[in-house]
C-alpha positions in Angstrom: 131.8 93.3 107.4 133.0 94.4 110.8 133.0 98.1 109.8 129.3 97.5 108.6 128.3 96.0 111.9 129.9 98.8 113.8 128.0 101.4 111.8 124.7 99.5 112.4 125.6 99.5 116.0 126.2 103.2 116.0 122.8 103.9 114.5 120.7 101.5 116.4 122.8 101.3 119.6 122.9 97.5 119.5 123.6 94.8 117.1 120.5 92.6 116.4 122.4 89.2 116.3 119.1 87.3 116.8 117.5 88.4 113.5 117.3 85.6 111.0 118.5 87.2 107.7 118.3 84.0 105.9 114.6 83.4 106.8 113.9 87.1 105.7 115.7 86.4 102.4 113.9 83.1 101.8 110.5 84.9 102.4 111.5 87.5 99.7 112.5 84.6 97.4 109.3 82.8 97.9 107.2 85.9 97.0 109.3 86.4 93.9 109.1 82.9 92.4 106.8 82.3 89.5 106.8 78.5 89.5 104.5 75.7 90.5 104.1 75.4 94.4 106.0 72.0 94.5 108.8 73.3 92.4 109.0 76.6 94.7 109.3 74.4 97.9 112.2 72.5 96.2 114.0 75.8 95.2 113.4 77.1 98.8 114.7 73.9 100.4 117.9 73.9 98.4 118.5 77.6 98.9 118.1 77.3 102.8 120.3 74.3 102.9 123.0 76.1 100.9 122.7 79.3 102.9 122.7 77.6 106.2 125.9 75.7 105.3 127.6 78.9 104.1 126.6 80.7 107.2 127.9 77.9 109.4 131.2 77.8 107.6 131.5 81.7 108.0 130.7 81.4 111.7 133.4 78.7 112.0 136.0 81.3 110.7 135.1 83.7 113.3 132.3 85.8 111.9 129.4 86.8 114.0 126.0 85.2 113.2 124.7 88.3 111.4 127.9 88.8 109.4 128.0 85.1 108.5 124.4 85.2 107.2 125.1 88.3 105.3 128.1 86.9 103.7 126.1 83.7 102.7 123.4 85.8 101.1 125.8 88.0 99.2 127.5 85.0 97.8 124.3 83.2 97.0 122.9 86.2 94.9 120.1 88.8 94.9 116.5 87.7 95.0 115.9 89.1 91.5 118.8 87.3 90.1 117.9 83.9 91.7 114.2 84.1 90.6 115.2 85.1 87.1 117.5 82.1 86.9 114.6 79.8 87.9 112.2 80.9 85.2 111.4 78.5 82.7 112.6 79.5 79.1 109.8 80.2 76.6 110.8 77.1 74.6 110.1 74.8 77.7 106.8 76.4 78.2 105.9 76.1 74.5 106.9 72.3 74.6 104.7 71.7 77.6 101.8 73.3 75.9 102.4 71.0 72.9 102.6 67.8 75.1 99.3 68.9 76.8 97.6 69.5 73.4 98.8 66.0 72.2 97.5 64.3 75.3 94.1 66.0 75.1 93.8 65.3 71.4 94.8 61.5 72.0 92.1 61.2 74.8 89.5 62.9 72.7 90.0 60.9 69.5 90.0 57.5 71.4 86.8 58.5 73.2 85.2 59.5 69.8 86.1 56.0 68.5 84.7 54.3 71.6 81.6 56.4 71.7 81.0 55.8 67.9 81.4 52.1 68.2 79.1 52.0 71.2 76.5 54.0 69.3 76.6 51.8 66.2 76.1 48.6 68.2 73.3 50.3 70.3 71.6 51.6 67.0 71.8 48.1 65.5 70.4 46.6 68.7 67.4 49.1 68.8 66.6 48.7 65.2 66.6 44.9 65.6 64.2 45.1 68.5 61.9 47.5 66.6 61.8 45.2 63.6 58.8 42.9 63.2 59.3 39.2 64.3 61.4 37.4 61.6 62.7 40.6 60.0 66.5 41.1 59.7 67.8 44.7 59.9 70.1 45.6 57.1 72.3 48.6 57.1 73.4 50.6 54.1 76.9 49.0 53.5 78.6 52.1 52.1 77.6 54.4 55.0 78.2 51.7 57.6 81.8 51.0 56.2 82.5 54.7 56.1 81.4 55.0 59.7 83.6 52.1 60.8 86.6 53.6 58.7 86.3 56.9 60.3 86.2 55.5 63.8 89.3 53.3 63.1 91.2 56.2 61.7 90.2 58.2 64.8 91.4 55.4 67.1 94.7 55.0 65.2 95.3 58.6 65.4 94.6 58.7 69.1 97.0 55.8 69.7 99.8 57.4 67.7 99.3 60.8 69.6 99.2 59.0 72.9 102.5 57.1 72.0 104.0 60.4 71.0 102.9 62.1 74.2 104.4 59.3 76.4 107.7 59.5 74.5 107.8 63.3 75.0 106.9 62.8 78.6 109.8 60.5 79.0 112.3 62.9 77.3 110.9 65.8 79.3 111.4 63.9 82.6 115.1 63.1 81.9 116.1 66.4 80.5 116.8 69.2 79.9 116.0 70.3 83.4 115.4 73.5 85.1 118.1 75.4 87.0 118.9 73.5 90.1 118.9 70.1 88.4 115.1 69.4 89.2 112.9 68.1 86.5 109.6 70.1 85.8 106.5 69.2 87.9 103.0 68.4 86.9 101.8 69.2 83.4 100.8 72.9 83.2 101.5 73.2 86.9 98.8 70.8 87.7 96.1 72.7 86.1 96.0 70.5 82.9 92.6 68.8 83.8 91.0 72.3 84.1 92.4 73.4 80.8 91.3 70.1 79.1 87.8 70.5 80.5 87.5 74.2 79.3 88.7 73.1 75.8 86.3 70.3 75.5 83.4 72.5 76.5 84.3 74.9 73.9 84.5 72.1 71.4 80.9 71.1 72.3 79.5 74.6 72.3 81.2 76.3 69.3 83.5 74.1 67.2 81.3 71.0 66.5 78.1 72.9 65.6 80.3 74.9 63.2 81.8 71.8 61.7 78.4 70.3 61.0 77.6 73.0 58.6 80.9 72.4 56.6 80.9 70.2 53.6 84.0 68.1 53.7 85.7 66.6 50.4 83.7 63.5 49.5 81.1 64.3 52.3 82.7 61.4 54.5 81.7 63.2 57.7 78.1 63.6 56.4 77.9 60.1 55.1 78.8 58.7 58.5 75.6 59.3 60.5 76.9 58.3 63.9 80.0 60.7 63.7 78.2 64.0 64.6 76.6 62.6 67.7 79.8 60.6 68.7 82.1 63.7 68.4 79.6 65.7 70.7 79.2 62.8 73.1 82.9 62.3 73.3 83.7 65.9 73.9 81.0 66.2 76.7 82.3 63.0 78.4 86.0 64.1 78.3 85.1 67.6 79.8 83.1 66.0 82.5 86.0 63.5 83.3 88.6 66.1 83.4 86.4 68.4 85.4 85.9 65.7 88.0 89.7 65.0 88.1 90.3 68.7 88.7 87.9 68.7 91.5 89.5 65.6 93.1 92.9 67.2 92.8 91.7 70.4 94.5 90.1 68.4 97.3 93.2 66.4 97.7 95.5 69.5 97.9 93.2 71.0 100.5 93.3 67.8 102.6 97.2 67.9 102.3 97.4 71.4 103.4 95.1 70.9 106.3 97.1 67.8 107.4 100.3 69.8 107.2 99.0 72.7 109.2 97.5 70.3 111.9 100.9 68.6 112.1 
C-alpha cells in the first residue's frame, strides 16, 4: 500500500487523503444494484457500516486514511461481485410471481362471489317491485340453484387461495432470505397493484368476452344468467381498486421523498 501511495504521489505531486473512496465505492454500488429501492438502501447502509469499521481498524494499525479505505474496499469485494451476490435467484422471483398470482386470483374470485350475490338480490328486488300488486316473483329453481352453486364455489376457491397466499407469505418472510440476512421487501417490488390492475383490465377487455362464446360442459356458465355480468363487474371493480391503491402508493412515496429532502 505504501508503495502504491508513493507512486500516486509521484504522478500527482500530492496525495489526496481527503478523497472519500468509500463514498465513491458506494455510489458505484448503488448504480449497479438491481433490487427494490428499500432493499438497496439496506444493502448500502450495511456496506457503509462494514467499510467504515474496516477503515477505522486499518487506521488504528497505522495506515493512512486513503490506504485504510483502499484496504477495506479490497477486502469487501469488487462492485460487480457484490451486486451479483445480491441478485435474487430465478426461483425466488418465480415464487414471488406465483404468490402475486394467487393473491390476485383470490381477490377476484371473492369479488365475483360478492358481486354475483348482490346482483341476484338486486334482480329479485327489482322484479318484485315491477310485479303487479299481490303477485309473487318466482325464479327458475334450476338456474337459480346453479347460480348460487357457482358463486359459492367461487367464494370457496377464493378463500382457499387467500389462505395459501398468506401461508406462502409467512414462509417467504421468515426464509430463505436474500444475501445479507434481510427478507424480501414489498411484493413485486411494490408494483403489485399496478400489475393487478393491468391484468384485470385485460380480463375485462379480452378474456371474458372470449369466454362468453365458449360452451362449457353442461353449460353451467350459460345456465347461470348472473355470472357473465358478475365476472365483468368484479374484474372492473378489482382493476379500479388496485389502480387507486397504486396511485395512493405513488403519492405517498412522493411525499416521503419530499419530506426527506426538506429534512
